[in-house]
N, C-alpha and C positions, 0 to 999 in steps of 0.2 A: 518566472518559473511558475507562478500560480496559474497562468494561462495554460501552461502545459498540463498541470494537474487537473484543471477544469475541463480540458478538452475530452476527457474520457469519464464515463460514469464511475468506474472502479479502477483504481491504480494501485499496484503494489510496487513499492520502491525497495530495492534490495541490492545485494551484491553476491557474487559467486561464492559458494561454500557456506552460505548461511542456511542452517537447518530450519530456522523459524521462517525464513523467506519461502523455502520450499513448502513448509506446512501451510503457510497462508495461501500460496498458490493452489495447493491441493484442496484446501478447504473451499475456496471459491469454485474450483472446477467441480468438486463433488456436489456442490449446491447449484451447479449450472448457472453460475453468475459470471457473465463475460467480464474480463478485466484486461488491462494493459500492464505489462511488466516493464519497469524502467530500471536498468542496471546502472548503479552509481558509477561504475568504472567507465561507462559510455556517456554519462551526463555529469561532468565535474561541477558545473554550475549548480546543479541540483543538490550535490553534496554540500556545497557552500551554503545554499539556501536552508537546507535542513539543519545544519549546525548552527546557523544564525538564529534559527527558530527554536533552538534547544531540543531538536529531535535528532539525537546523536546515535540512536540505535536503529537497527533494521530488523525486520521490515517496518516500514511506515506505510500504512494503508490509507488511501484517500477515497472518499465517496462523494461524487459531485463537487470535487475541489476542497472538501473539508476533511481534516485529519480525523480518522477513526481511531488510530493508535497502532499497536503492534498486533501480533497474532492473537493474543488472548482477547483483546478488545474487539477485534474483528469477529472472532468466534461468538462473543456475547451478542454483538449487533445482529449477526445472522440468526442466532437462536431466538432473539426477541422479535426481530422485524422480518425475518425470512429473506434478508438481503435487499429489502426495499428501503432505501434511505432517501 
């Protein structure tokens, strides 16, 4: 699973109907940061990986394969670093 997350610079992991997932995607789009969205309903192994890693809430945002956190943490990183991680 980590290879999948490292394959893209920015990754948002979420599920349908998640308001904060939508906010995270909107935030990245607004800041013109390209990202890949992975829907947990399409990647069940990813859901198992996140749960085993104690990341049970969505969204989970990754930059260069490292977990940034949820929407709030992603917003902080973008404000401080301008999306360059």
